[in-house]
C-alpha positions in Angstrom: 245.9 57.7 215.8 243.0 56.1 217.6 243.3 52.5 218.4 241.7 50.2 215.8 242.6 47.6 213.2 244.2 50.1 210.9 246.8 50.9 213.6 248.3 47.4 213.4 250.1 45.3 210.8 248.0 42.5 209.4 250.4 39.8 210.6 250.1 41.3 214.2 246.3 41.3 214.0 246.4 37.7 212.9 248.3 36.7 216.1 246.0 38.6 218.5 243.4 35.8 218.6 246.3 33.5 219.7 247.2 35.9 222.5 243.6 36.3 223.4 243.2 32.5 223.8 246.3 32.3 226.0 245.4 35.2 228.1 241.9 33.9 228.6 243.3 30.7 229.9 245.7 32.5 232.3 242.7 34.5 233.5 240.7 31.4 234.2 243.6 30.0 236.2 243.7 33.3 238.2 247.2 34.1 237.0 247.8 37.8 237.4 251.2 38.4 235.7 252.8 36.4 232.9 256.3 36.8 231.3 256.8 37.3 227.6 258.9 34.1 227.5 256.2 32.0 229.1 253.4 33.4 226.9 255.4 33.2 223.7 256.2 29.6 224.3 252.5 28.9 225.0 251.4 30.7 221.8 254.2 29.4 219.5 256.0 32.6 218.7 259.4 34.0 219.8 259.5 36.3 222.8 260.9 39.1 220.7 258.0 38.8 218.3 255.5 38.8 221.1 257.1 41.9 222.7 257.0 43.7 219.3 253.4 42.9 218.8 252.4 44.0 222.2 254.5 47.2 222.0 251.8 48.7 219.8 249.7 49.1 222.9 252.5 51.2 224.5 254.5 50.1 227.5 252.4 47.4 229.1 255.1 45.1 230.4 256.7 45.5 233.9 260.4 44.8 233.7 261.3 41.8 235.8 257.7 41.0 236.4 255.8 40.5 233.2 252.4 41.5 231.7 249.3 42.3 233.6 247.0 39.5 232.3 243.7 41.3 233.0 244.7 44.6 231.5 246.3 43.1 228.4 243.2 40.9 227.9 241.0 43.9 228.0 243.1 45.8 225.5 243.2 42.9 223.0 239.4 42.5 223.3 239.1 46.2 222.4 241.3 45.9 219.4 239.4 42.8 218.2 236.1 44.6 218.6 235.0 42.4 221.4 233.9 45.3 223.5 230.7 45.3 221.4 228.6 42.4 220.0 228.9 41.7 216.3 225.9 40.0 214.7 226.4 37.6 211.8 224.1 36.7 209.0 224.9 33.3 207.3 224.1 33.1 203.6 223.7 29.4 202.7 221.9 27.2 205.0 223.7 24.0 203.9 225.8 21.7 206.1 228.6 24.3 206.6 226.2 27.2 207.2 224.2 25.2 209.8 227.4 23.9 211.5 228.6 27.5 211.9 225.2 28.6 213.1 225.4 25.9 215.8 228.9 26.8 217.0 228.6 28.0 220.6 232.1 29.4 220.7 231.1 32.6 218.9 229.3 33.9 221.9 232.3 34.0 224.2 234.1 36.2 221.6 231.3 38.8 221.3 229.8 37.2 218.1 226.2 36.1 217.5 224.7 34.3 214.5 221.4 36.2 214.3 220.0 34.8 211.0 220.5 32.5 208.0 219.5 33.1 204.4 218.9 30.6 201.6 217.1 30.4 198.2 215.6 27.0 199.0 212.0 27.4 200.2 212.2 24.0 202.0 214.8 25.5 204.4 212.9 28.7 205.3 211.6 28.9 208.8 212.7 28.6 212.4 215.9 26.6 213.2 215.3 27.0 217.0 213.7 29.5 219.4 216.3 32.1 218.6 217.3 31.5 214.9 215.5 31.5 211.6 216.3 30.8 207.9 215.0 33.7 205.7 214.6 33.9 201.9 217.7 35.5 200.3 215.3 38.2 199.0 214.9 39.4 202.6 218.7 40.0 203.1 218.6 43.8 203.1 215.4 44.0 205.2 216.7 41.6 207.9 220.1 43.1 207.9 218.6 46.4 208.9 216.0 44.9 211.3 218.4 42.6 213.1 221.5 44.9 213.0 223.7 42.4 211.1 227.3 43.4 210.8 229.0 40.5 208.9 227.7 38.4 206.0 229.1 34.8 206.2 229.2 33.3 202.7 228.9 29.5 202.7 227.5 29.0 199.2 229.1 27.1 196.4 231.9 28.7 194.4 229.8 29.5 191.4 227.3 31.5 193.5 229.7 33.3 195.8 230.3 36.5 193.7 226.6 37.0 193.2 225.9 36.5 196.9 228.7 38.9 197.8 227.2 41.6 195.5 223.8 41.1 197.2 225.4 41.4 200.6 227.1 44.6 199.6 223.9 46.0 198.2 222.1 45.0 201.4 224.6 47.2 203.4 227.0 44.7 205.0 230.3 46.3 205.7 232.2 43.0 206.1 232.1 39.6 204.5 233.5 36.3 205.8 233.9 34.1 202.7 234.2 30.3 202.9 233.8 29.8 199.1 237.1 29.0 197.4 237.1 32.2 195.2 238.4 35.7 195.4 235.5 38.2 195.5 235.3 41.4 193.6 233.8 44.0 196.0 234.3 47.7 196.6 237.6 48.6 198.3 235.8 49.8 201.5 234.2 46.4 202.1 236.2 44.2 204.5 236.7 40.6 203.4 238.1 37.7 205.3 238.8 34.5 203.4 238.6 31.0 204.8 239.7 28.2 202.4 239.4 24.9 204.2 241.1 22.9 201.4 244.1 25.2 201.5 244.4 24.7 205.3 244.2 20.9 205.0 246.8 20.8 202.2 249.1 23.1 204.1 248.9 20.7 207.1 249.5 17.8 204.7 252.6 19.5 203.4 254.0 20.0 206.9 253.1 16.4 207.8 255.0 15.1 204.7 258.1 17.1 205.6 257.9 15.9 209.2 257.5 12.3 208.3 259.9 12.5 205.3 257.3 11.1 202.8 
């Protein structure tokens, strides 16, 4: 089977960005080889889990020496699709949408926010020299023109399903949804959910357990 997301368990894919961050840091420090124990401790997983995750690449580790940082970094970038640039279209030019549009960290991971869309005419127009807010009615045309791959949904909950349907009709193969609602889309459409409240409440739960209150 060719390498790709379907070749890996979802839990393993979810850990790859953590490995990527650690390996990038090692690379910047000019570290050539790293042991599974050292990397596992840095990432926060067990050495056996790390070795199992990386075993999907084949035999990459050198017994008694460790993993080749440069090679492993290259392989994980390939698996995460970072060997080609992905262009994002943000639907919803509110505070969250604009904050994501201004996040410079996307670029170092092969991602680029190429356009925003909104129904509010007062928001239409240039954001800066590279970025513009378009009417939502131009979603399909701009997706094709700008080569957008991922629709980022940052609209209120009540509007999310309608916006998702528009994105699917416009030809987006993948949705990144920040609205706190499960979307009904065709099975071939990829959807990643980000629920900020769930994340904060999970942290609150762990904090309560740690402090015993």
